[in-house]
LUMKE-379224 format. One record per residue (C-alpha): residue number from 1; residue in one letter; z negated, x negated, y. Coordinates in Angstrom, 3 decimals. Layout:
> NUM_a_Z_X_Y
...
END
This chain:
> 1_m_-134.862_-88.951_139.055
> 2_t_-132.177_-86.295_138.747
> 3_a_-132.157_-84.454_135.411
> 4_i_-128.909_-84.142_133.508
> 5_k_-127.876_-80.496_133.240
> 6_k_-126.873_-79.118_129.892
> 7_l_-123.232_-78.125_129.674
> 8_d_-122.925_-74.370_129.336
> 9_l_-119.667_-73.504_127.605
> 10_n_-120.033_-69.919_128.794
> 11_d_-120.125_-70.971_132.444
> 12_p_-116.865_-69.940_134.198
> 13_d_-116.803_-73.369_135.848
> 14_t_-116.277_-75.043_132.439
> 15_r_-113.300_-72.878_131.503
> 16_s_-109.651_-73.383_132.319
> 17_a_-108.284_-71.602_135.361
> 18_d_-107.724_-67.859_134.938
> 19_i_-104.182_-67.582_136.238
> 20_v_-103.984_-63.808_135.888
> 21_a_-107.219_-63.299_137.809
> 22_g_-105.904_-65.583_140.534
> 23_n_-102.688_-63.621_140.804
> 24_v_-104.597_-60.338_141.010
> 25_e_-106.809_-61.675_143.794
> 26_a_-103.738_-62.860_145.698
> 27_l_-102.136_-59.424_145.368
> 28_k_-105.341_-57.768_146.495
> 29_a_-105.413_-59.910_149.627
> 30_l_-101.813_-58.957_150.451
> 31_f_-101.831_-55.307_149.375
> 32_p_-105.416_-53.967_149.386
> 33_e_-104.220_-50.339_149.477
> 34_a_-102.649_-50.800_146.019
> 35_f_-106.104_-51.231_144.470
> 36_k_-108.274_-48.280_143.509
> 37_e_-111.736_-48.872_142.031
> 38_g_-110.778_-52.442_141.089
> 39_a_-107.549_-51.533_139.262
> 40_i_-103.934_-51.876_140.410
> 41_d_-102.033_-48.691_141.189
> 42_f_-98.559_-49.894_140.264
> 43_d_-96.828_-46.862_141.791
> 44_v_-98.379_-47.666_145.170
> 45_l_-97.563_-51.368_144.743
> 46_k_-93.898_-50.541_144.064
> 47_q_-93.778_-48.418_147.203
> 48_l_-95.313_-51.214_149.273
> 49_l_-92.603_-53.545_147.951
> 50_g_-89.900_-51.189_149.185
> 51_e_-89.071_-49.077_146.141
> 52_a_-87.864_-45.576_146.988
> 53_v_-90.437_-42.791_146.796
> 54_d_-89.908_-39.700_144.666
> 55_e_-91.291_-37.091_147.069
> 56_r_-91.252_-34.421_144.373
> 57_e_-94.346_-36.013_142.872
> 58_e_-96.307_-36.044_146.132
> 59_k_-98.721_-33.329_147.151
> 60_y_-101.918_-33.095_149.149
> 61_g_-105.153_-33.298_147.183
> 62_l_-107.609_-35.508_145.349
> 63_n_-106.449_-37.083_142.124
> 64_w_-108.084_-39.471_139.676
> 65_h_-107.638_-40.763_136.170
> 66_g_-109.105_-38.157_133.836
> 67_k_-108.714_-35.103_136.067
> 68_r_-106.554_-33.229_133.549
> 69_k_-109.107_-33.908_130.832
> 70_a_-111.921_-32.709_133.105
> 71_r_-110.010_-29.472_133.699
> 72_q_-109.473_-29.065_129.950
> 73_i_-113.184_-29.576_129.266
> 74_a_-114.009_-26.665_131.574
> 75_l_-111.707_-24.442_129.515
> 76_t_-113.113_-25.477_126.112
> 77_p_-115.579_-22.813_124.894
> 78_s_-119.072_-23.800_123.852
> 79_t_-120.138_-23.495_120.221
> 80_g_-123.815_-23.411_121.113
> 81_t_-126.524_-20.934_121.940
> 82_l_-129.781_-20.723_123.855
> 83_l_-132.959_-20.525_121.801
> 84_p_-135.838_-18.508_123.307
> 85_c_-139.150_-20.342_123.762
> 86_p_-141.824_-17.742_124.612
> 87_e_-144.610_-20.252_123.971
> 88_e_-143.398_-22.457_126.855
> 89_s_-142.763_-19.536_129.194
> 90_v_-144.835_-17.737_131.819
> 91_n_-145.033_-13.918_131.598
> 92_w_-142.234_-13.759_129.030
> 93_d_-142.394_-9.975_128.607
> 94_t_-142.045_-9.099_132.293
> 95_t_-140.287_-11.937_134.117
> 96_q_-136.647_-11.890_135.220
> 97_n_-136.427_-15.641_135.892
> 98_l_-134.839_-18.218_133.584
> 99_m_-135.559_-21.905_132.957
> 100_i_-132.979_-23.483_130.654
> 101_e_-133.201_-26.929_129.087
> 102_g_-129.846_-28.421_128.237
> 103_d_-126.592_-30.046_129.293
> 104_n_-125.551_-27.948_132.273
> 105_l_-121.868_-28.042_131.308
> 106_e_-122.573_-26.307_128.000
> 107_v_-125.106_-23.944_129.560
> 108_l_-122.645_-22.895_132.276
> 109_k_-120.138_-22.056_129.545
> 110_l_-122.706_-19.965_127.689
> 111_l_-123.614_-18.022_130.855
> 112_q_-120.026_-17.056_131.641
> 113_k_-120.085_-13.578_130.074
> 114_s_-123.592_-12.513_130.996
> 115_y_-123.507_-13.616_134.651
> 116_n_-119.837_-13.531_135.608
> 117_r_-119.568_-12.711_139.355
> 118_k_-123.281_-11.841_139.523
> 119_v_-124.787_-14.936_141.183
> 120_k_-125.297_-14.527_144.940
> 121_a_-126.265_-18.124_145.713
> 122_i_-125.707_-21.414_143.903
> 123_y_-127.726_-24.343_145.216
> 124_i_-127.159_-27.746_143.605
> 125_d_-128.412_-31.240_144.338
> 126_p_-126.232_-33.278_141.962
> 127_p_-126.569_-37.022_141.271
> 128_y_-125.576_-38.848_144.444
> 129_n_-123.783_-41.605_142.487
> 130_t_-125.881_-44.361_143.991
> 131_g_-125.093_-46.715_141.118
> 132_r_-128.438_-46.002_139.443
> 133_n_-127.788_-42.429_138.281
> 134_l_-127.420_-41.539_134.635
> 135_i_-124.336_-39.421_134.065
> 136_y_-123.164_-37.081_131.357
> 137_p_-120.349_-38.181_129.037
> 138_n_-117.243_-36.037_129.394
> 139_d_-115.042_-37.679_126.787
> 140_y_-116.058_-35.515_123.853
> 141_q_-114.545_-32.497_122.157
> 142_d_-117.746_-30.963_120.811
> 143_g_-120.187_-30.741_123.706
> 144_i_-123.039_-29.418_121.591
> 145_k_-122.725_-32.266_119.107
> 146_a_-122.802_-34.786_121.940
> 147_y_-125.808_-33.093_123.549
> 148_l_-127.754_-33.131_120.282
> 149_e_-126.984_-36.824_119.835
> 150_i_-128.063_-37.689_123.384
> 151_t_-131.357_-35.844_122.985
> 152_g_-132.058_-37.401_119.586
> 153_q_-131.774_-34.127_117.667
> 154_t_-129.091_-35.539_115.358
> 155_d_-128.100_-38.997_114.233
> 156_g_-125.743_-40.765_116.604
> 157_n_-125.489_-43.425_119.255
> 158_l_-124.353_-41.367_122.225
> 159_k_-126.561_-41.870_125.289
> 160_l_-126.688_-40.925_128.917
> 161_t_-125.019_-43.851_130.648
> 162_s_-125.492_-45.477_134.022
> 163_n_-122.585_-45.546_136.466
> 164_p_-122.909_-48.865_138.348
> 165_d_-120.860_-49.276_141.503
> 166_t_-119.501_-52.505_140.029
> 167_g_-117.749_-50.504_137.322
> 168_g_-114.022_-49.903_137.501
> 169_r_-114.407_-46.120_137.306
> 170_f_-117.266_-45.572_139.728
> 171_h_-115.888_-42.562_141.625
> 172_t_-113.745_-41.418_138.707
> 173_n_-116.695_-41.004_136.335
> 174_w_-118.610_-38.993_138.904
> 175_l_-115.640_-36.761_139.736
> 176_s_-114.937_-36.085_136.056
> 177_m_-118.570_-35.082_135.624
> 178_m_-118.615_-32.743_138.642
> 179_y_-115.204_-31.098_138.418
> 180_p_-115.591_-28.933_135.271
> 181_r_-119.083_-27.853_136.325
> 182_l_-117.831_-26.619_139.695
> 183_k_-114.925_-24.801_138.012
> 184_l_-117.353_-22.937_135.764
> 185_a_-119.780_-22.292_138.624
> 186_r_-117.071_-20.525_140.617
> 187_n_-116.699_-17.938_137.840
> 188_l_-120.377_-17.046_138.153
> 189_l_-120.400_-16.701_141.941
> 190_a_-120.315_-13.139_143.293
> 191_e_-117.452_-12.051_145.551
> 192_d_-119.745_-12.433_148.564
> 193_g_-121.634_-15.383_147.097
> 194_v_-122.392_-18.745_148.700
> 195_l_-122.365_-22.196_147.106
> 196_i_-124.529_-24.904_148.664
> 197_a_-124.160_-28.498_147.472
> 198_t_-126.028_-31.488_148.885
> 199_i_-124.785_-35.064_148.831
> 200_d_-125.031_-38.360_150.729
> 201_d_-122.433_-40.831_151.990
> 202_n_-121.595_-42.203_148.526
> 203_e_-119.557_-39.152_147.506
> 204_v_-119.449_-36.861_150.545
> 205_t_-115.674_-37.304_150.958
> 206_q_-114.911_-36.757_147.266
> 207_l_-117.210_-33.745_146.974
> 208_g_-115.673_-32.148_150.041
> 209_m_-112.186_-32.479_148.578
> 210_i_-112.953_-31.126_145.115
> 211_l_-114.850_-28.211_146.676
> 212_k_-111.735_-27.394_148.695
> 213_e_-109.658_-27.500_145.529
> 214_v_-111.991_-25.405_143.377
> 215_f_-112.870_-23.054_146.263
> 216_e_-109.483_-23.162_147.924
> 217_e_-109.117_-23.119_151.692
> 218_g_-107.868_-19.788_152.924
> 219_s_-109.932_-17.896_150.393
> 220_y_-113.143_-19.783_151.245
> 221_d_-114.607_-21.316_154.383
> 222_h_-116.222_-24.750_154.146
> 223_v_-118.928_-26.085_156.467
> 224_c_-120.546_-29.515_156.103
> 225_v_-124.025_-29.633_157.660
> 226_p_-125.825_-32.959_158.239
> 227_v_-129.527_-32.524_157.411
> 228_v_-132.075_-35.016_158.776
> 229_h_-134.217_-35.466_155.669
> 230_n_-135.722_-38.896_156.375
> 231_p_-136.503_-39.297_160.107
> 232_r_-137.890_-42.798_159.546
> 233_g_-134.606_-43.908_158.056
> 234_v_-133.503_-45.885_155.012
> 235_q_-132.425_-49.402_155.892
> 236_g_-128.744_-50.054_155.278
> 237_k_-126.601_-53.097_156.011
> 238_n_-125.629_-51.931_159.471
> 239_f_-127.298_-48.563_159.993
> 240_s_-130.574_-46.880_159.177
> 241_y_-129.729_-43.676_157.302
> 242_v_-131.699_-40.604_158.295
> 243_h_-129.528_-37.766_157.003
> 244_e_-127.647_-36.351_154.060
> 245_y_-125.157_-33.474_153.880
> 246_a_-125.175_-29.868_152.714
> 247_f_-121.838_-28.190_152.029
> 248_f_-121.806_-24.415_152.525
> 249_v_-118.879_-22.661_150.817
> 250_f_-118.429_-18.908_151.280
> 251_p_-115.682_-16.241_151.318
> 252_a_-113.327_-16.633_154.256
> 253_g_-113.740_-14.117_157.045
> 254_a_-116.928_-12.646_155.574
> 255_k_-120.379_-12.566_157.194
> 256_a_-121.807_-14.409_154.198
> 257_i_-124.384_-16.492_156.089
> 258_a_-127.137_-14.289_157.491
> 259_d_-128.503_-14.718_160.991
> 260_r_-131.659_-16.759_161.352
> 261_n_-134.881_-14.820_161.701
> 262_i_-135.916_-16.405_164.996
> 263_d_-138.257_-15.493_167.803
> 264_s_-136.596_-14.037_170.892
> 265_s_-138.050_-16.894_172.938
> 266_e_-135.568_-19.219_171.248
> 267_i_-132.592_-17.208_172.494
> 268_e_-130.827_-18.123_175.704
> 269_w_-129.875_-14.796_177.332
> 270_t_-127.121_-14.616_179.943
> 271_q_-125.165_-11.803_181.591
> 272_f_-122.490_-10.232_179.444
> 273_r_-120.690_-9.338_182.674
> 274_n_-118.362_-11.994_184.105
> 275_w_-118.722_-13.266_187.641
> 276_g_-116.975_-15.794_189.853
> 277_t_-113.226_-16.363_189.914
> 278_e_-110.933_-14.263_187.681
> 279_s_-113.828_-12.027_186.711
> 280_e_-112.668_-8.708_188.155
> 281_r_-111.435_-5.666_186.284
> 282_t_-107.824_-6.332_187.254
> 283_d_-107.970_-9.787_185.655
> 284_a_-108.348_-8.350_182.115
> 285_k_-108.074_-4.575_181.820
> 286_n_-109.085_-4.567_178.126
> 287_c_-112.475_-5.952_179.168
> 288_f_-113.464_-2.910_181.213
> 289_y_-115.174_-0.261_179.062
> 290_p_-118.650_1.304_178.820
> 291_v_-121.467_-0.074_176.663
> 292_l_-123.366_2.937_175.275
> 293_v_-127.165_2.719_175.419
> 294_k_-129.787_5.153_174.135
> 295_d_-133.546_4.652_174.055
> 296_g_-133.046_1.089_175.215
> 297_q_-130.735_0.185_172.299
> 298_i_-127.004_-0.458_172.299
> 299_v_-125.504_2.242_170.078
> 300_g_-121.792_1.728_170.604
> 301_f_-118.913_1.099_172.979
> 302_g_-116.601_3.473_174.803
> 303_d_-112.847_3.157_175.159
> 304_v_-111.051_1.120_177.786
> 305_t_-110.924_3.462_180.773
> 306_g_-108.401_4.252_183.435
> 307_d_-109.591_5.383_186.834
> 308_d_-112.203_7.761_185.447
> 309_i_-115.655_6.257_185.025
> 310_h_-118.608_8.072_183.530
> 311_p_-121.169_8.157_186.335
> 312_r_-124.396_7.849_184.341
> 313_q_-125.905_4.345_184.458
> 314_t_-129.436_5.514_183.602
> 315_e_-130.811_7.643_180.758
> 316_i_-131.838_11.244_181.364
> 317_d_-133.893_12.933_178.632
> 318_g_-132.655_10.524_175.951
> 319_e_-128.963_11.127_176.644
> 320_l_-126.462_8.295_176.437
> 321_s_-126.248_5.852_179.293
> 322_y_-122.800_4.411_180.094
> 323_i_-123.044_0.819_181.342
> 324_y_-119.955_-0.715_182.989
> 325_p_-119.437_-4.297_184.207
> 326_i_-120.036_-3.322_187.822
> 327_d_-122.127_-5.709_189.897
> 328_r_-124.803_-4.781_192.441
> 329_s_-122.258_-4.787_195.233
> 330_g_-120.184_-2.187_193.433
> 331_v_-117.396_-4.594_192.482
> 332_e_-115.723_-3.622_189.199
> 333_r_-115.737_-6.732_187.053
> 334_k_-115.099_-7.287_183.321
> 335_w_-117.084_-7.986_180.174
> 336_r_-116.713_-11.372_178.505
> 337_y_-115.211_-9.833_175.351
> 338_a_-112.308_-7.386_175.084
> 339_r_-112.896_-3.935_173.616
> 340_q_-111.078_-4.764_170.370
> 341_s_-113.346_-7.732_169.640
> 342_v_-116.742_-6.681_170.992
> 343_e_-117.881_-4.946_167.770
> 344_a_-117.944_-8.318_166.007
> 345_i_-120.565_-9.707_168.428
> 346_r_-122.635_-6.537_168.791
> 347_h_-125.649_-8.249_167.177
> 348_l_-125.579_-10.826_169.993
> 349_l_-126.068_-8.220_172.729
> 350_r_-129.119_-6.463_174.155
> 351_a_-129.796_-3.912_176.915
> 352_k_-132.320_-5.173_179.478
> 353_p_-133.916_-2.389_181.600
> 354_t_-133.529_-2.694_185.392
> 355_k_-134.482_-0.490_188.356
> 356_s_-131.009_1.044_188.438
> 357_g_-130.330_1.299_184.691
> 358_y_-129.569_-1.540_182.291
> 359_e_-128.192_-5.058_182.394
> 360_i_-126.229_-6.004_179.269
> 361_e_-127.076_-9.517_178.133
> 362_l_-125.500_-11.925_175.655
> 363_g_-127.643_-14.166_173.443
> 364_k_-125.927_-17.539_173.209
> 365_n_-127.839_-18.928_170.231
> 366_f_-128.734_-15.612_168.718
> 367_g_-129.532_-16.056_165.064
> 368_l_-126.703_-18.406_164.145
> 369_y_-127.450_-21.458_162.028
> 370_k_-126.429_-24.677_163.736
> 371_t_-124.143_-27.245_162.131
> 372_v_-126.781_-29.997_162.332
> 373_w_-130.260_-29.381_160.862
> 374_t_-133.061_-31.412_162.409
> 375_d_-136.216_-29.380_161.759
> 376_k_-139.244_-31.540_160.944
> 377_r_-139.835_-29.378_157.856
> 378_y_-136.771_-30.955_156.229
> 379_d_-138.560_-34.294_155.878
> 380_a_-138.240_-35.001_152.134
> 381_n_-141.181_-37.377_152.080
> 382_e_-143.712_-34.923_153.468
> 383_y_-142.295_-31.627_152.228
> 384_g_-140.622_-32.872_149.061
> 385_t_-142.555_-35.733_147.491
> 386_g_-145.805_-34.541_149.067
> 387_i_-145.517_-30.977_147.772
> 388_v_-144.540_-32.015_144.239
> 389_g_-147.351_-34.578_144.169
> 390_n_-149.906_-31.912_145.075
> 391_l_-148.597_-29.399_142.548
> 392_v_-147.971_-31.847_139.698
> 393_p_-150.268_-34.879_140.084
> 394_g_-148.726_-37.962_138.538
> 395_s_-145.222_-36.503_138.484
> 396_p_-142.618_-39.171_137.605
> 397_f_-139.910_-37.321_139.526
> 398_t_-138.584_-39.309_142.479
> 399_f_-136.951_-38.099_145.711
> 400_p_-137.390_-34.303_145.438
> 401_k_-135.806_-32.169_148.154
> 402_s_-137.817_-30.732_151.017
> 403_l_-138.918_-27.277_149.928
> 404_w_-138.055_-25.895_153.361
> 405_a_-134.541_-27.335_153.503
> 406_v_-133.809_-25.484_150.255
> 407_y_-135.731_-22.405_151.450
> 408_d_-133.645_-22.107_154.621
> 409_s_-130.405_-22.675_152.693
> 410_i_-131.131_-19.898_150.203
> 411_l_-132.411_-17.618_152.964
> 412_a_-129.110_-18.059_154.795
> 413_a_-127.252_-16.943_151.670
> 414_t_-129.535_-14.128_150.443
> 415_a_-131.302_-12.645_153.492
> 416_n_-129.313_-9.428_153.066
> 417_d_-129.735_-9.227_149.291
> 418_d_-133.325_-8.815_148.124
> 419_n_-132.219_-8.751_144.476
> 420_a_-130.016_-11.831_144.583
> 421_i_-129.625_-14.120_141.573
> 422_v_-129.971_-17.790_142.583
> 423_l_-128.598_-20.499_140.277
> 424_d_-129.331_-24.231_140.288
> 425_f_-127.789_-26.202_137.414
> 426_f_-129.166_-29.553_138.621
> 427_a_-132.707_-28.186_138.844
> 428_g_-134.575_-31.502_139.069
> 429_s_-138.213_-30.886_139.959
> 430_g_-137.590_-27.144_140.441
> 431_t_-137.464_-27.015_144.246
> 432_t_-134.917_-24.181_144.203
> 433_a_-137.095_-22.024_141.947
> 434_h_-140.120_-22.742_144.161
> 435_a_-138.095_-21.746_147.249
> 436_v_-137.115_-18.432_145.630
> 437_l_-140.768_-17.641_144.915
> 438_e_-141.693_-18.448_148.519
> 439_l_-138.865_-16.273_149.849
> 440_n_-139.971_-13.287_147.799
> 441_k_-143.543_-13.799_148.969
> 442_d_-142.554_-14.081_152.637
> 443_r_-139.785_-11.488_152.857
> 444_g_-140.329_-9.171_149.912
> 445_g_-137.596_-8.429_147.442
> 446_n_-136.983_-9.507_143.870
> 447_r_-134.734_-12.515_144.019
> 448_r_-134.302_-14.117_140.607
> 449_f_-133.665_-17.727_139.681
> 450_i_-131.770_-19.431_136.870
> 451_m_-132.656_-23.127_136.598
> 452_v_-130.815_-25.548_134.310
> 453_q_-132.050_-29.104_133.733
> 454_f_-131.100_-31.795_131.254
> 455_p_-134.122_-33.144_129.300
> 456_e_-133.636_-36.624_130.714
> 457_p_-136.402_-38.784_129.217
> 458_t_-139.107_-40.314_131.393
> 459_e_-141.444_-43.215_130.751
> 460_d_-144.470_-41.041_131.555
> 461_k_-146.739_-40.124_128.643
> 462_d_-147.614_-36.739_130.182
> 463_f_-144.021_-35.703_130.865
> 464_i_-141.620_-36.458_128.043
> 465_s_-138.605_-35.319_130.059
> 466_i_-137.654_-34.196_133.574
> 467_f_-137.547_-30.627_132.263
> 468_d_-141.295_-30.868_131.607
> 469_v_-141.753_-31.684_135.295
> 470_t_-139.569_-28.723_136.266
> 471_k_-141.653_-26.295_134.232
> 472_a_-144.972_-27.723_135.432
> 473_r_-143.970_-27.609_139.111
> 474_v_-142.663_-24.023_139.038
> 475_k_-145.678_-22.798_137.051
> 476_a_-148.059_-24.484_139.508
> 477_a_-146.157_-23.101_142.491
> 478_g_-146.366_-19.544_141.126
> 479_t_-150.085_-19.903_140.417
> 480_k_-150.734_-21.228_143.947
> 481_i_-148.791_-18.365_145.559
> 482_k_-150.769_-15.771_143.585
> 483_l_-154.108_-17.381_144.430
> 484_e_-153.371_-17.622_148.140
> 485_n_-151.759_-14.177_148.362
> 486_p_-153.807_-11.817_146.164
> 487_t_-151.848_-8.746_147.304
> 488_f_-148.509_-10.271_146.296
> 489_t_-147.224_-8.614_143.120
> 490_g_-143.871_-10.393_142.844
> 491_d_-142.502_-12.144_139.778
> 492_t_-143.740_-15.733_139.462
> 493_g_-142.986_-16.174_135.758
> 494_f_-140.019_-17.552_133.846
> 495_r_-138.435_-17.393_130.416
> 496_v_-137.679_-20.761_128.822
> 497_f_-134.544_-21.235_126.734
> 498_k_-133.215_-24.409_125.128
> 499_l_-129.643_-25.360_124.292
> 500_a_-128.920_-25.657_120.564
> 501_s_-126.140_-25.264_118.044
> 502_s_-125.190_-21.716_117.083
> 503_n_-127.464_-19.622_114.866
> 504_i_-124.384_-18.525_112.941
> 505_r_-123.345_-20.988_110.267
> 506_a_-119.782_-22.281_110.564
> 507_w_-117.608_-22.243_107.443
> 508_e_-117.589_-25.850_106.234
> 509_p_-116.113_-25.911_102.718
> 510_d_-116.464_-28.884_100.396
> 511_a_-113.077_-29.286_98.749
> 512_a_-114.701_-31.068_95.805
> 513_n_-117.136_-28.232_95.094
> 514_l_-115.922_-24.887_96.454
> 515_e_-118.355_-22.902_94.292
> 516_d_-121.303_-24.680_95.890
> 517_s_-119.750_-24.143_99.334
> 518_l_-119.508_-20.392_98.731
> 519_l_-123.144_-20.210_97.660
> 520_k_-124.334_-22.205_100.695
> 521_n_-122.374_-20.007_103.109
> 522_a_-123.419_-16.683_101.600
> 523_e_-126.163_-16.605_104.225
> 524_h_-124.488_-16.817_107.628
> 525_v_-127.630_-17.457_109.658
> 526_v_-128.659_-21.123_109.934
> 527_q_-131.777_-21.914_107.960
> 528_g_-134.908_-22.043_110.091
> 529_r_-133.570_-19.773_112.842
> 530_t_-135.452_-16.561_113.559
> 531_e_-134.385_-12.985_114.082
> 532_t_-135.214_-13.387_117.784
> 533_d_-132.975_-16.454_118.007
> 534_v_-130.029_-14.444_116.701
> 535_l_-130.756_-11.535_119.052
> 536_y_-130.458_-13.717_122.136
> 537_e_-127.259_-15.309_120.906
> 538_l_-125.838_-11.808_120.585
> 539_l_-126.844_-11.126_124.186
> 540_l_-124.864_-14.157_125.322
> 541_k_-121.837_-13.403_123.166
> 542_l_-121.712_-9.768_124.283
> 543_g_-122.319_-10.495_127.960
> 544_l_-125.803_-9.029_128.384
> 545_d_-128.473_-10.346_130.736
> 546_l_-131.001_-12.610_128.999
> 547_c_-133.807_-10.572_130.572
> 548_v_-132.734_-7.107_129.432
> 549_p_-135.490_-5.167_127.661
> 550_i_-135.610_-5.319_123.866
> 551_e_-137.423_-2.579_121.928
> 552_r_-138.370_-2.854_118.242
> 553_r_-138.911_-0.100_115.677
> 554_e_-139.498_0.087_111.972
> 555_i_-136.995_2.495_110.396
> 556_d_-137.486_3.064_106.699
> 557_g_-139.297_-0.257_106.506
> 558_k_-136.554_-2.225_108.245
> 559_a_-136.862_-3.833_111.690
> 560_v_-134.350_-2.445_114.196
> 561_h_-133.922_-3.622_117.809
> 562_a_-132.531_-1.621_120.733
> 563_i_-131.309_-3.872_123.550
> 564_g_-130.566_-2.958_127.138
> 565_g_-131.602_0.634_126.787
> 566_g_-129.424_1.221_123.749
> 567_v_-126.243_-0.630_124.695
> 568_l_-126.783_-2.742_121.585
> 569_i_-128.699_-1.883_118.399
> 570_v_-129.321_-4.681_115.900
> 571_c_-130.699_-4.719_112.373
> 572_l_-130.873_-8.139_110.731
> 573_a_-132.925_-7.053_107.745
> 574_d_-132.154_-7.923_104.121
> 575_g_-132.089_-5.553_101.192
> 576_l_-129.776_-2.891_102.648
> 577_s_-128.975_-1.237_99.339
> 578_e_-127.192_2.077_98.873
> 579_d_-130.415_4.069_98.769
> 580_v_-131.580_2.546_102.092
> 581_v_-128.340_3.240_103.966
> 582_e_-128.794_6.973_104.551
> 583_p_-132.352_6.981_106.004
> 584_l_-131.689_3.811_108.017
> 585_s_-128.452_5.111_109.518
> 586_a_-130.116_8.462_110.314
> 587_g_-132.916_6.656_112.143
> 588_i_-130.434_4.552_114.119
> 589_v_-128.441_7.637_115.142
> 590_a_-131.602_9.432_116.257
> 591_w_-132.767_6.448_118.292
> 592_h_-129.332_6.107_119.889
> 593_k_-129.414_9.765_120.971
> 594_e_-132.908_9.301_122.329
> 595_l_-132.025_6.202_124.343
> 596_a_-128.460_6.524_125.570
> 597_p_-126.400_9.307_124.001
> 598_a_-123.595_8.891_126.558
> 599_v_-123.328_5.121_126.129
> 600_d_-120.862_3.468_123.772
> 601_t_-123.359_1.657_121.574
> 602_r_-122.537_-1.324_119.418
> 603_v_-124.522_-1.677_116.181
> 604_v_-124.769_-5.069_114.482
> 605_f_-125.999_-5.936_110.992
> 606_k_-126.314_-9.185_109.081
> 607_d_-123.460_-9.348_106.586
> 608_s_-125.627_-10.873_103.886
> 609_g_-128.218_-8.140_104.457
> 610_f_-126.124_-5.610_102.520
> 611_a_-126.603_-5.459_98.783
> 612_d_-122.873_-4.921_98.252
> 613_d_-119.649_-3.745_99.891
> 614_i_-120.340_-0.111_98.943
> 615_a_-123.572_-0.090_100.979
> 616_k_-121.802_-1.690_103.946
> 617_t_-118.915_0.789_103.805
> 618_n_-121.237_3.769_103.574
> 619_m_-123.290_2.548_106.548
> 620_a_-120.193_2.282_108.740
> 621_a_-118.924_5.687_107.604
> 622_i_-122.177_7.522_108.386
> 623_l_-122.500_5.893_111.820
> 624_n_-118.839_6.661_112.625
> 625_q_-119.340_10.308_111.726
> 626_n_-122.179_10.481_114.225
> 627_g_-120.184_9.018_117.112
> 628_i_-121.101_5.338_116.753
> 629_t_-117.727_3.735_116.148
> 630_d_-118.450_0.121_117.063
> 631_v_-120.214_-1.284_113.970
> 632_r_-120.166_-5.030_113.326
> 633_s_-121.652_-7.572_110.941
> 634_l_-122.282_-11.285_111.331
END
């Protein structure tokens, strides 16, 4: 017996025909190019129907709804700060590494002064926009307020939201999230710096285009490298996906990507001298010149010669040997590169000893990174998930990068800079930080890392947020390196900072009770914030490194801090009455002369710390008389 189904009034089959939806579907069948992310582009539709095109509005580039707003967001200053968390850090007093919890858009804004043009390598592994990623909202004016709401630090309903591929703004939402972050990241990148960004097929085209806009072609070179990260493949509808992509962006014309440190057995050596047809001296006169060799090493190149040839093909008592492209039969041939261009490939050449002198050889694959990466070490399952699982048992983090894919990327960008700063503002499980530690262990140097990660909540009881995983992984990696390499003395610590609203109270008057407003705002420092909190906000506002040394002294019973070797002196003490001003100012002057007498020092006090305006005026006057002219209060 067939059961009678209950009529569902919400079932589309029970409703009247949706005429508009039918018309839209008919248009889509006729003019599919007029539809973008499920919506009609009426300008394109008009053009397809024969309306004249205004060519003044057309230009090459990537555009989307919300691009102007995304650009504006990048230009809006942050009202926040970074609170120091020594209790969550490792080797706080000595480390030069940073781990920052917070919305990376706001953090990038806060880092603009302190790290402008100082970052040698930026490595990011942003959300791949698979339809499951949580994304950051970009439709707010006050980024700090939104961040505090998302993380449950203030009342509000704002959440991280998913970006399903069924949504009408699938690519648009992702682009609006990425664009302002890349704009800010460019400001931090050094003149010879390299940006590396990984992605998969979902957004590879869009990422490539916005990178070319932010890091414009002509000023920057762009290389997209497929990386085989899953040799077993991920089953798709028609293909099994085994690779993702890594964009390398670096200054045009510069040798920004270092040569690989490879064994000579990997190099294919061939003669630098031409042979065969059109290989003689008369075929290209600019290719006939001596290669200068001393002690078996190429030390330079002579000028293009006329009829005179230096006779010495072998070394005598360490003197220079002049090697020409003359074959064993005495035929004068030519080198493969002209004299004016040979200097650029000098690192590809070597002098091979022979019975009669030297043979100059060219290394075909010498040191250059290839445009497809297939090394087995890039397997994310074995060298990503496996490594994180061993370091942080029970980690809820999924799909971490292969440590060695990141290692080789950063090595390519920093091999010639042992003191490079490496930034990753999508830190995830901390693979980039781990790679920096491994690089310093393997190659020496003091590379530093700055990691930024949003405290995205997890469902794991041991790790409240992804940032907890980041900290645990990097701490475990540093401990393991020290245990396995007892002679290694490099920096494996990190300072933890967390994004928060400013320590300095904003003026928020209550029109109904101005007297109460004045009393509440007499103290400019937010209640509950410490002296140390304010010090680090000053570092950010004044453009000082968050790892500069801070010294503390008691002067006439008041705590005074000298920052960065005396560039900044801060006293946030209360009770600065008229009788305290003279001994305190004398102590500050003496300390300034002791630390950095030739440096223009800025001295900062807390405005509410002065007993009255007379004490504040006298303090400024005494310091000015002793050469300290930059005196401020907050």
